mmCIF file of the N, C-alpha and C atoms, coordinates in Angstrom:
data_MODEL
# 
_entry.id   MODEL 
# 
loop_
_atom_site.group_PDB 
_atom_site.id 
_atom_site.type_symbol 
_atom_site.label_atom_id 
_atom_site.label_alt_id 
_atom_site.label_comp_id 
_atom_site.label_asym_id 
_atom_site.label_entity_id 
_atom_site.label_seq_id 
_atom_site.pdbx_PDB_ins_code 
_atom_site.Cartn_x 
_atom_site.Cartn_y 
_atom_site.Cartn_z 
_atom_site.occupancy 
_atom_site.B_iso_or_equiv 
_atom_site.pdbx_formal_charge 
_atom_site.auth_seq_id 
_atom_site.auth_comp_id 
_atom_site.auth_asym_id 
_atom_site.auth_atom_id 
_atom_site.pdbx_PDB_model_num 
ATOM 1   N N  . MET A 1 1  ? -100.747 -143.419 160.179 1.00 0.00 ? 1  MET A N  1 
ATOM 2   C CA . MET A 1 1  ? -100.541 -143.531 161.985 1.00 0.00 ? 1  MET A CA 1 
ATOM 3   C C  . MET A 1 1  ? -100.105 -142.101 162.450 1.00 0.00 ? 1  MET A C  1 
ATOM 4   N N  . THR A 1 2  ? -100.347 -140.948 162.797 1.00 0.00 ? 2  THR A N  1 
ATOM 5   C CA . THR A 1 2  ? -100.369 -139.454 162.409 1.00 0.00 ? 2  THR A CA 1 
ATOM 6   C C  . THR A 1 2  ? -99.110  -138.874 163.493 1.00 0.00 ? 2  THR A C  1 
ATOM 7   N N  . GLU A 1 3  ? -98.197  -137.683 163.506 1.00 0.00 ? 3  GLU A N  1 
ATOM 8   C CA . GLU A 1 3  ? -97.738  -137.557 164.559 1.00 0.00 ? 3  GLU A CA 1 
ATOM 9   C C  . GLU A 1 3  ? -98.182  -137.805 165.482 1.00 0.00 ? 3  GLU A C  1 
ATOM 10  N N  . ALA A 1 4  ? -99.315  -137.071 166.193 1.00 0.00 ? 4  ALA A N  1 
ATOM 11  C CA . ALA A 1 4  ? -99.610  -137.087 167.267 1.00 0.00 ? 4  ALA A CA 1 
ATOM 12  C C  . ALA A 1 4  ? -99.841  -138.731 168.031 1.00 0.00 ? 4  ALA A C  1 
ATOM 13  N N  . ALA A 1 5  ? -99.397  -139.405 166.778 1.00 0.00 ? 5  ALA A N  1 
ATOM 14  C CA . ALA A 1 5  ? -99.217  -140.756 167.724 1.00 0.00 ? 5  ALA A CA 1 
ATOM 15  C C  . ALA A 1 5  ? -98.126  -141.105 168.139 1.00 0.00 ? 5  ALA A C  1 
ATOM 16  N N  . GLY A 1 6  ? -97.613  -140.728 167.596 1.00 0.00 ? 6  GLY A N  1 
ATOM 17  C CA . GLY A 1 6  ? -95.994  -140.687 168.353 1.00 0.00 ? 6  GLY A CA 1 
ATOM 18  C C  . GLY A 1 6  ? -94.831  -141.617 167.137 1.00 0.00 ? 6  GLY A C  1 
ATOM 19  N N  . SER A 1 7  ? -95.184  -141.434 165.906 1.00 0.00 ? 7  SER A N  1 
ATOM 20  C CA . SER A 1 7  ? -94.772  -141.240 164.927 1.00 0.00 ? 7  SER A CA 1 
ATOM 21  C C  . SER A 1 7  ? -93.509  -140.665 164.781 1.00 0.00 ? 7  SER A C  1 
ATOM 22  N N  . LYS A 1 8  ? -92.247  -141.133 164.494 1.00 0.00 ? 8  LYS A N  1 
ATOM 23  C CA . LYS A 1 8  ? -90.835  -140.218 164.666 1.00 0.00 ? 8  LYS A CA 1 
ATOM 24  C C  . LYS A 1 8  ? -90.463  -139.936 163.865 1.00 0.00 ? 8  LYS A C  1 
ATOM 25  N N  . ARG A 1 9  ? -91.116  -140.595 162.611 1.00 0.00 ? 9  ARG A N  1 
ATOM 26  C CA . ARG A 1 9  ? -90.645  -140.226 160.681 1.00 0.00 ? 9  ARG A CA 1 
ATOM 27  C C  . ARG A 1 9  ? -91.155  -138.422 160.532 1.00 0.00 ? 9  ARG A C  1 
ATOM 28  N N  . PRO A 1 10 ? -89.500  -138.045 159.910 1.00 0.00 ? 10 PRO A N  1 
ATOM 29  C CA . PRO A 1 10 ? -89.896  -136.613 159.940 1.00 0.00 ? 10 PRO A CA 1 
ATOM 30  C C  . PRO A 1 10 ? -91.262  -136.635 157.874 1.00 0.00 ? 10 PRO A C  1 
ATOM 31  N N  . ALA A 1 11 ? -92.002  -135.547 158.155 1.00 0.00 ? 11 ALA A N  1 
ATOM 32  C CA . ALA A 1 11 ? -91.867  -135.121 157.014 1.00 0.00 ? 11 ALA A CA 1 
ATOM 33  C C  . ALA A 1 11 ? -91.709  -134.725 156.093 1.00 0.00 ? 11 ALA A C  1 
ATOM 34  N N  . ARG A 1 12 ? -92.032  -135.369 155.318 1.00 0.00 ? 12 ARG A N  1 
ATOM 35  C CA . ARG A 1 12 ? -91.232  -135.718 154.155 1.00 0.00 ? 12 ARG A CA 1 
ATOM 36  C C  . ARG A 1 12 ? -92.026  -134.669 153.002 1.00 0.00 ? 12 ARG A C  1 
ATOM 37  N N  . GLY A 1 13 ? -91.640  -133.865 151.619 1.00 0.00 ? 13 GLY A N  1 
ATOM 38  C CA . GLY A 1 13 ? -92.165  -133.214 150.973 1.00 0.00 ? 13 GLY A CA 1 
ATOM 39  C C  . GLY A 1 13 ? -92.237  -132.427 150.953 1.00 0.00 ? 13 GLY A C  1 
ATOM 40  N N  . SER A 1 14 ? -91.767  -131.895 149.895 1.00 0.00 ? 14 SER A N  1 
ATOM 41  C CA . SER A 1 14 ? -91.919  -129.831 149.678 1.00 0.00 ? 14 SER A CA 1 
ATOM 42  C C  . SER A 1 14 ? -92.975  -129.469 148.981 1.00 0.00 ? 14 SER A C  1 
ATOM 43  N N  . LEU A 1 15 ? -94.651  -129.469 149.341 1.00 0.00 ? 15 LEU A N  1 
ATOM 44  C CA . LEU A 1 15 ? -95.369  -128.700 149.031 1.00 0.00 ? 15 LEU A CA 1 
ATOM 45  C C  . LEU A 1 15 ? -95.614  -127.191 147.897 1.00 0.00 ? 15 LEU A C  1 
ATOM 46  N N  . ALA A 1 16 ? -94.201  -126.430 148.264 1.00 0.00 ? 16 ALA A N  1 
ATOM 47  C CA . ALA A 1 16 ? -93.726  -125.639 147.041 1.00 0.00 ? 16 ALA A CA 1 
ATOM 48  C C  . ALA A 1 16 ? -93.364  -126.342 146.012 1.00 0.00 ? 16 ALA A C  1 
ATOM 49  N N  . LEU A 1 17 ? -92.403  -127.698 146.300 1.00 0.00 ? 17 LEU A N  1 
ATOM 50  C CA . LEU A 1 17 ? -92.118  -128.024 144.763 1.00 0.00 ? 17 LEU A CA 1 
ATOM 51  C C  . LEU A 1 17 ? -93.290  -128.629 144.225 1.00 0.00 ? 17 LEU A C  1 
ATOM 52  N N  . TYR A 1 18 ? -94.123  -128.900 145.118 1.00 0.00 ? 18 TYR A N  1 
ATOM 53  C CA . TYR A 1 18 ? -95.439  -130.069 143.946 1.00 0.00 ? 18 TYR A CA 1 
ATOM 54  C C  . TYR A 1 18 ? -95.760  -129.284 143.293 1.00 0.00 ? 18 TYR A C  1 
ATOM 55  N N  . GLY A 1 19 ? -96.360  -128.007 144.024 1.00 0.00 ? 19 GLY A N  1 
ATOM 56  C CA . GLY A 1 19 ? -96.845  -126.573 143.286 1.00 0.00 ? 19 GLY A CA 1 
ATOM 57  C C  . GLY A 1 19 ? -96.323  -125.720 142.011 1.00 0.00 ? 19 GLY A C  1 
ATOM 58  N N  . VAL A 1 20 ? -94.559  -125.886 141.900 1.00 0.00 ? 20 VAL A N  1 
ATOM 59  C CA . VAL A 1 20 ? -93.557  -125.181 140.977 1.00 0.00 ? 20 VAL A CA 1 
ATOM 60  C C  . VAL A 1 20 ? -93.614  -126.837 139.829 1.00 0.00 ? 20 VAL A C  1 
ATOM 61  N N  . ALA A 1 21 ? -93.878  -128.079 140.198 1.00 0.00 ? 21 ALA A N  1 
ATOM 62  C CA . ALA A 1 21 ? -94.299  -128.961 139.124 1.00 0.00 ? 21 ALA A CA 1 
ATOM 63  C C  . ALA A 1 21 ? -95.342  -129.026 138.506 1.00 0.00 ? 21 ALA A C  1 
ATOM 64  N N  . PHE A 1 22 ? -96.880  -128.310 139.857 1.00 0.00 ? 22 PHE A N  1 
ATOM 65  C CA . PHE A 1 22 ? -97.776  -128.349 138.886 1.00 0.00 ? 22 PHE A CA 1 
ATOM 66  C C  . PHE A 1 22 ? -97.661  -127.693 137.707 1.00 0.00 ? 22 PHE A C  1 
ATOM 67  N N  . ALA A 1 23 ? -97.497  -125.779 138.499 1.00 0.00 ? 23 ALA A N  1 
ATOM 68  C CA . ALA A 1 23 ? -97.520  -124.643 137.583 1.00 0.00 ? 23 ALA A CA 1 
ATOM 69  C C  . ALA A 1 23 ? -96.459  -125.215 136.368 1.00 0.00 ? 23 ALA A C  1 
ATOM 70  N N  . LEU A 1 24 ? -95.268  -125.940 136.288 1.00 0.00 ? 24 LEU A N  1 
ATOM 71  C CA . LEU A 1 24 ? -94.964  -126.333 134.884 1.00 0.00 ? 24 LEU A CA 1 
ATOM 72  C C  . LEU A 1 24 ? -94.736  -126.884 133.994 1.00 0.00 ? 24 LEU A C  1 
ATOM 73  N N  . ILE A 1 25 ? -96.214  -127.938 134.663 1.00 0.00 ? 25 ILE A N  1 
ATOM 74  C CA . ILE A 1 25 ? -96.631  -128.686 133.625 1.00 0.00 ? 25 ILE A CA 1 
ATOM 75  C C  . ILE A 1 25 ? -97.802  -128.306 132.824 1.00 0.00 ? 25 ILE A C  1 
ATOM 76  N N  . LEU A 1 26 ? -98.672  -127.058 133.790 1.00 0.00 ? 26 LEU A N  1 
ATOM 77  C CA . LEU A 1 26 ? -99.900  -125.806 132.747 1.00 0.00 ? 26 LEU A CA 1 
ATOM 78  C C  . LEU A 1 26 ? -98.843  -125.489 132.007 1.00 0.00 ? 26 LEU A C  1 
ATOM 79  N N  . VAL A 1 27 ? -97.736  -125.298 132.035 1.00 0.00 ? 27 VAL A N  1 
ATOM 80  C CA . VAL A 1 27 ? -96.827  -124.220 130.890 1.00 0.00 ? 27 VAL A CA 1 
ATOM 81  C C  . VAL A 1 27 ? -96.654  -125.234 129.829 1.00 0.00 ? 27 VAL A C  1 
ATOM 82  N N  . ALA A 1 28 ? -95.552  -126.151 130.287 1.00 0.00 ? 28 ALA A N  1 
ATOM 83  C CA . ALA A 1 28 ? -95.724  -127.656 128.828 1.00 0.00 ? 28 ALA A CA 1 
ATOM 84  C C  . ALA A 1 28 ? -97.464  -127.619 127.872 1.00 0.00 ? 28 ALA A C  1 
ATOM 85  N N  . GLY A 1 29 ? -98.426  -128.241 128.890 1.00 0.00 ? 29 GLY A N  1 
ATOM 86  C CA . GLY A 1 29 ? -99.372  -128.433 127.661 1.00 0.00 ? 29 GLY A CA 1 
ATOM 87  C C  . GLY A 1 29 ? -99.653  -126.667 127.746 1.00 0.00 ? 29 GLY A C  1 
ATOM 88  N N  . GLY A 1 30 ? -99.865  -125.838 127.884 1.00 0.00 ? 30 GLY A N  1 
ATOM 89  C CA . GLY A 1 30 ? -100.134 -125.005 127.081 1.00 0.00 ? 30 GLY A CA 1 
ATOM 90  C C  . GLY A 1 30 ? -99.357  -124.154 126.018 1.00 0.00 ? 30 GLY A C  1 
ATOM 91  N N  . THR A 1 31 ? -98.229  -124.421 126.157 1.00 0.00 ? 31 THR A N  1 
ATOM 92  C CA . THR A 1 31 ? -96.886  -124.520 124.783 1.00 0.00 ? 31 THR A CA 1 
ATOM 93  C C  . THR A 1 31 ? -97.393  -125.371 123.981 1.00 0.00 ? 31 THR A C  1 
ATOM 94  N N  . LEU A 1 32 ? -97.854  -126.602 123.976 1.00 0.00 ? 32 LEU A N  1 
ATOM 95  C CA . LEU A 1 32 ? -98.159  -127.607 123.461 1.00 0.00 ? 32 LEU A CA 1 
ATOM 96  C C  . LEU A 1 32 ? -98.843  -127.038 122.688 1.00 0.00 ? 32 LEU A C  1 
ATOM 97  N N  . VAL A 1 33 ? -100.276 -126.781 122.746 1.00 0.00 ? 33 VAL A N  1 
ATOM 98  C CA . VAL A 1 33 ? -101.297 -126.779 122.597 1.00 0.00 ? 33 VAL A CA 1 
ATOM 99  C C  . VAL A 1 33 ? -100.874 -125.206 121.425 1.00 0.00 ? 33 VAL A C  1 
ATOM 100 N N  . VAL A 1 34 ? -100.710 -124.432 121.702 1.00 0.00 ? 34 VAL A N  1 
ATOM 101 C CA . VAL A 1 34 ? -99.661  -122.804 120.799 1.00 0.00 ? 34 VAL A CA 1 
ATOM 102 C C  . VAL A 1 34 ? -99.186  -123.635 119.853 1.00 0.00 ? 34 VAL A C  1 
ATOM 103 N N  . SER A 1 35 ? -98.523  -124.658 119.782 1.00 0.00 ? 35 SER A N  1 
ATOM 104 C CA . SER A 1 35 ? -97.471  -125.164 119.003 1.00 0.00 ? 35 SER A CA 1 
ATOM 105 C C  . SER A 1 35 ? -98.192  -125.764 117.685 1.00 0.00 ? 35 SER A C  1 
ATOM 106 N N  . ALA A 1 36 ? -99.897  -126.709 118.464 1.00 0.00 ? 36 ALA A N  1 
ATOM 107 C CA . ALA A 1 36 ? -100.600 -127.478 117.944 1.00 0.00 ? 36 ALA A CA 1 
ATOM 108 C C  . ALA A 1 36 ? -101.470 -126.367 117.066 1.00 0.00 ? 36 ALA A C  1 
ATOM 109 N N  . ARG A 1 37 ? -101.999 -125.604 117.833 1.00 0.00 ? 37 ARG A N  1 
ATOM 110 C CA . ARG A 1 37 ? -102.911 -124.398 117.230 1.00 0.00 ? 37 ARG A CA 1 
ATOM 111 C C  . ARG A 1 37 ? -102.104 -124.104 115.730 1.00 0.00 ? 37 ARG A C  1 
ATOM 112 N N  . GLY A 1 38 ? -100.686 -123.856 115.560 1.00 0.00 ? 38 GLY A N  1 
ATOM 113 C CA . GLY A 1 38 ? -99.738  -123.520 114.581 1.00 0.00 ? 38 GLY A CA 1 
ATOM 114 C C  . GLY A 1 38 ? -99.223  -124.528 113.695 1.00 0.00 ? 38 GLY A C  1 
ATOM 115 N N  . PHE A 1 39 ? -100.323 -125.499 113.653 1.00 0.00 ? 39 PHE A N  1 
ATOM 116 C CA . PHE A 1 39 ? -100.212 -127.233 112.889 1.00 0.00 ? 39 PHE A CA 1 
ATOM 117 C C  . PHE A 1 39 ? -98.390  -127.172 112.615 1.00 0.00 ? 39 PHE A C  1 
ATOM 118 N N  . LEU A 1 40 ? -97.400  -127.269 114.300 1.00 0.00 ? 40 LEU A N  1 
ATOM 119 C CA . LEU A 1 40 ? -96.560  -127.575 114.439 1.00 0.00 ? 40 LEU A CA 1 
ATOM 120 C C  . LEU A 1 40 ? -95.248  -127.359 113.743 1.00 0.00 ? 40 LEU A C  1 
ATOM 121 N N  . GLY A 1 41 ? -95.696  -125.989 113.122 1.00 0.00 ? 41 GLY A N  1 
ATOM 122 C CA . GLY A 1 41 ? -94.892  -125.085 112.134 1.00 0.00 ? 41 GLY A CA 1 
ATOM 123 C C  . GLY A 1 41 ? -92.811  -125.026 112.995 1.00 0.00 ? 41 GLY A C  1 
ATOM 124 N N  . SER A 1 42 ? -93.729  -124.556 113.986 1.00 0.00 ? 42 SER A N  1 
ATOM 125 C CA . SER A 1 42 ? -91.875  -124.576 114.150 1.00 0.00 ? 42 SER A CA 1 
ATOM 126 C C  . SER A 1 42 ? -92.292  -125.786 115.297 1.00 0.00 ? 42 SER A C  1 
ATOM 127 N N  . THR A 1 43 ? -90.565  -125.960 115.409 1.00 0.00 ? 43 THR A N  1 
ATOM 128 C CA . THR A 1 43 ? -90.342  -126.888 116.564 1.00 0.00 ? 43 THR A CA 1 
ATOM 129 C C  . THR A 1 43 ? -89.950  -126.257 117.900 1.00 0.00 ? 43 THR A C  1 
ATOM 130 N N  . GLY A 1 44 ? -89.663  -125.263 117.811 1.00 0.00 ? 44 GLY A N  1 
ATOM 131 C CA . GLY A 1 44 ? -88.711  -124.246 118.887 1.00 0.00 ? 44 GLY A CA 1 
ATOM 132 C C  . GLY A 1 44 ? -90.030  -124.309 120.419 1.00 0.00 ? 44 GLY A C  1 
ATOM 133 N N  . LEU A 1 45 ? -91.341  -123.919 120.240 1.00 0.00 ? 45 LEU A N  1 
ATOM 134 C CA . LEU A 1 45 ? -92.407  -124.382 121.031 1.00 0.00 ? 45 LEU A CA 1 
ATOM 135 C C  . LEU A 1 45 ? -92.511  -126.143 121.479 1.00 0.00 ? 45 LEU A C  1 
ATOM 136 N N  . LEU A 1 46 ? -92.428  -127.439 120.536 1.00 0.00 ? 46 LEU A N  1 
ATOM 137 C CA . LEU A 1 46 ? -92.565  -128.620 121.377 1.00 0.00 ? 46 LEU A CA 1 
ATOM 138 C C  . LEU A 1 46 ? -91.186  -128.445 122.416 1.00 0.00 ? 46 LEU A C  1 
ATOM 139 N N  . TRP A 1 47 ? -89.855  -127.509 122.022 1.00 0.00 ? 47 TRP A N  1 
ATOM 140 C CA . TRP A 1 47 ? -88.958  -127.902 122.903 1.00 0.00 ? 47 TRP A CA 1 
ATOM 141 C C  . TRP A 1 47 ? -89.178  -127.305 123.941 1.00 0.00 ? 47 TRP A C  1 
ATOM 142 N N  . ALA A 1 48 ? -89.784  -126.661 123.776 1.00 0.00 ? 48 ALA A N  1 
ATOM 143 C CA . ALA A 1 48 ? -90.088  -125.498 125.677 1.00 0.00 ? 48 ALA A CA 1 
ATOM 144 C C  . ALA A 1 48 ? -91.284  -126.654 125.376 1.00 0.00 ? 48 ALA A C  1 
ATOM 145 N N  . SER A 1 49 ? -92.111  -126.560 124.793 1.00 0.00 ? 49 SER A N  1 
ATOM 146 C CA . SER A 1 49 ? -92.881  -127.890 126.369 1.00 0.00 ? 49 SER A CA 1 
ATOM 147 C C  . SER A 1 49 ? -92.019  -128.710 126.760 1.00 0.00 ? 49 SER A C  1 
ATOM 148 N N  . THR A 1 50 ? -91.208  -129.606 125.767 1.00 0.00 ? 50 THR A N  1 
ATOM 149 C CA . THR A 1 50 ? -90.307  -130.716 126.648 1.00 0.00 ? 50 THR A CA 1 
ATOM 150 C C  . THR A 1 50 ? -89.578  -130.369 127.733 1.00 0.00 ? 50 THR A C  1 
ATOM 151 N N  . VAL A 1 51 ? -88.632  -129.426 127.793 1.00 0.00 ? 51 VAL A N  1 
ATOM 152 C CA . VAL A 1 51 ? -88.101  -129.189 129.009 1.00 0.00 ? 51 VAL A CA 1 
ATOM 153 C C  . VAL A 1 51 ? -88.825  -128.700 129.650 1.00 0.00 ? 51 VAL A C  1 
ATOM 154 N N  . CYS A 1 52 ? -90.079  -127.963 129.995 1.00 0.00 ? 52 CYS A N  1 
ATOM 155 C CA . CYS A 1 52 ? -90.497  -127.579 130.745 1.00 0.00 ? 52 CYS A CA 1 
ATOM 156 C C  . CYS A 1 52 ? -90.975  -128.839 131.432 1.00 0.00 ? 52 CYS A C  1 
ATOM 157 N N  . SER A 1 53 ? -91.417  -129.928 130.819 1.00 0.00 ? 53 SER A N  1 
ATOM 158 C CA . SER A 1 53 ? -91.975  -131.107 131.121 1.00 0.00 ? 53 SER A CA 1 
ATOM 159 C C  . SER A 1 53 ? -91.135  -131.874 131.839 1.00 0.00 ? 53 SER A C  1 
ATOM 160 N N  . VAL A 1 54 ? -89.462  -132.012 131.097 1.00 0.00 ? 54 VAL A N  1 
ATOM 161 C CA . VAL A 1 54 ? -88.369  -132.535 132.337 1.00 0.00 ? 54 VAL A CA 1 
ATOM 162 C C  . VAL A 1 54 ? -88.599  -131.580 133.263 1.00 0.00 ? 54 VAL A C  1 
ATOM 163 N N  . LEU A 1 55 ? -88.627  -130.499 133.349 1.00 0.00 ? 55 LEU A N  1 
ATOM 164 C CA . LEU A 1 55 ? -87.806  -129.914 134.788 1.00 0.00 ? 55 LEU A CA 1 
ATOM 165 C C  . LEU A 1 55 ? -89.314  -129.413 135.412 1.00 0.00 ? 55 LEU A C  1 
ATOM 166 N N  . ALA A 1 56 ? -90.409  -130.194 135.439 1.00 0.00 ? 56 ALA A N  1 
ATOM 167 C CA . ALA A 1 56 ? -91.533  -130.330 136.435 1.00 0.00 ? 56 ALA A CA 1 
ATOM 168 C C  . ALA A 1 56 ? -91.310  -132.353 136.638 1.00 0.00 ? 56 ALA A C  1 
ATOM 169 N N  . ILE A 1 57 ? -90.797  -133.060 136.146 1.00 0.00 ? 57 ILE A N  1 
ATOM 170 C CA . ILE A 1 57 ? -90.807  -133.787 136.370 1.00 0.00 ? 57 ILE A CA 1 
ATOM 171 C C  . ILE A 1 57 ? -89.534  -133.842 137.468 1.00 0.00 ? 57 ILE A C  1 
ATOM 172 N N  . LEU A 1 58 ? -88.590  -132.883 137.343 1.00 0.00 ? 58 LEU A N  1 
ATOM 173 C CA . LEU A 1 58 ? -87.630  -133.227 138.359 1.00 0.00 ? 58 LEU A CA 1 
ATOM 174 C C  . LEU A 1 58 ? -87.731  -132.558 140.044 1.00 0.00 ? 58 LEU A C  1 
ATOM 175 N N  . ALA A 1 59 ? -88.665  -131.416 139.593 1.00 0.00 ? 59 ALA A N  1 
ATOM 176 C CA . ALA A 1 59 ? -89.200  -130.640 140.764 1.00 0.00 ? 59 ALA A CA 1 
ATOM 177 C C  . ALA A 1 59 ? -90.308  -131.487 141.169 1.00 0.00 ? 59 ALA A C  1 
ATOM 178 N N  . ALA A 1 60 ? -90.545  -132.682 140.882 1.00 0.00 ? 60 ALA A N  1 
ATOM 179 C CA . ALA A 1 60 ? -91.262  -133.371 141.396 1.00 0.00 ? 60 ALA A CA 1 
ATOM 180 C C  . ALA A 1 60 ? -90.649  -134.964 142.415 1.00 0.00 ? 60 ALA A C  1 
ATOM 181 N N  . VAL A 1 61 ? -89.799  -135.025 141.715 1.00 0.00 ? 61 VAL A N  1 
ATOM 182 C CA . VAL A 1 61 ? -89.101  -135.634 142.350 1.00 0.00 ? 61 VAL A CA 1 
ATOM 183 C C  . VAL A 1 61 ? -87.844  -135.517 143.362 1.00 0.00 ? 61 VAL A C  1 
ATOM 184 N N  . ALA A 1 62 ? -87.839  -134.360 143.722 1.00 0.00 ? 62 ALA A N  1 
ATOM 185 C CA . ALA A 1 62 ? -87.269  -133.454 144.048 1.00 0.00 ? 62 ALA A CA 1 
ATOM 186 C C  . ALA A 1 62 ? -87.770  -132.790 144.766 1.00 0.00 ? 62 ALA A C  1 
ATOM 187 N N  . GLY A 1 63 ? -89.538  -132.369 144.737 1.00 0.00 ? 63 GLY A N  1 
ATOM 188 C CA . GLY A 1 63 ? -90.002  -132.705 145.696 1.00 0.00 ? 63 GLY A CA 1 
ATOM 189 C C  . GLY A 1 63 ? -90.199  -133.449 147.507 1.00 0.00 ? 63 GLY A C  1 
ATOM 190 N N  . LEU A 1 64 ? -90.102  -134.775 146.518 1.00 0.00 ? 64 LEU A N  1 
ATOM 191 C CA . LEU A 1 64 ? -90.326  -136.427 147.144 1.00 0.00 ? 64 LEU A CA 1 
ATOM 192 C C  . LEU A 1 64 ? -88.359  -136.433 148.359 1.00 0.00 ? 64 LEU A C  1 
ATOM 193 N N  . TRP A 1 65 ? -88.397  -135.622 147.857 1.00 0.00 ? 65 TRP A N  1 
ATOM 194 C CA . TRP A 1 65 ? -86.871  -135.863 148.971 1.00 0.00 ? 65 TRP A CA 1 
ATOM 195 C C  . TRP A 1 65 ? -86.551  -134.374 149.423 1.00 0.00 ? 65 TRP A C  1 
ATOM 196 N N  . TRP A 1 66 ? -87.082  -133.532 149.353 1.00 0.00 ? 66 TRP A N  1 
ATOM 197 C CA . TRP A 1 66 ? -86.628  -131.701 150.363 1.00 0.00 ? 66 TRP A CA 1 
ATOM 198 C C  . TRP A 1 66 ? -88.013  -132.224 151.339 1.00 0.00 ? 66 TRP A C  1 
ATOM 199 N N  . PRO A 1 67 ? -87.428  -132.014 152.144 1.00 0.00 ? 67 PRO A N  1 
ATOM 200 C CA . PRO A 1 67 ? -87.377  -131.880 153.696 1.00 0.00 ? 67 PRO A CA 1 
ATOM 201 C C  . PRO A 1 67 ? -88.782  -130.982 154.173 1.00 0.00 ? 67 PRO A C  1 
ATOM 202 N N  . ARG A 1 68 ? -89.774  -131.322 154.545 1.00 0.00 ? 68 ARG A N  1 
ATOM 203 C CA . ARG A 1 68 ? -91.315  -130.570 154.676 1.00 0.00 ? 68 ARG A CA 1 
ATOM 204 C C  . ARG A 1 68 ? -90.645  -129.357 155.496 1.00 0.00 ? 68 ARG A C  1 
ATOM 205 N N  . ARG A 1 69 ? -90.964  -127.932 155.480 1.00 0.00 ? 69 ARG A N  1 
ATOM 206 C CA . ARG A 1 69 ? -90.742  -127.069 156.796 1.00 0.00 ? 69 ARG A CA 1 
ATOM 207 C C  . ARG A 1 69 ? -91.486  -127.009 157.243 1.00 0.00 ? 69 ARG A C  1 
ATOM 208 N N  . ARG A 1 70 ? -91.489  -127.139 158.565 1.00 0.00 ? 70 ARG A N  1 
ATOM 209 C CA . ARG A 1 70 ? -92.101  -127.006 159.975 1.00 0.00 ? 70 ARG A CA 1 
ATOM 210 C C  . ARG A 1 70 ? -93.244  -125.798 160.363 1.00 0.00 ? 70 ARG A C  1 
# 
């Protein structure tokens, strides 16, 4: 059902937060690749990848609940 058909449900989901989550996943993947190319010599990049992944998950979940601007 679309809004034009008379749906009274508010639009949900922030596209900006989804974009942030996607960018964070790309950064997490990039740091993981850089860490792997260095044969996992340092755990700092692994931790950075983990933090970016967790932040991406949080941004995606927040994007589900944050109301969309009209």
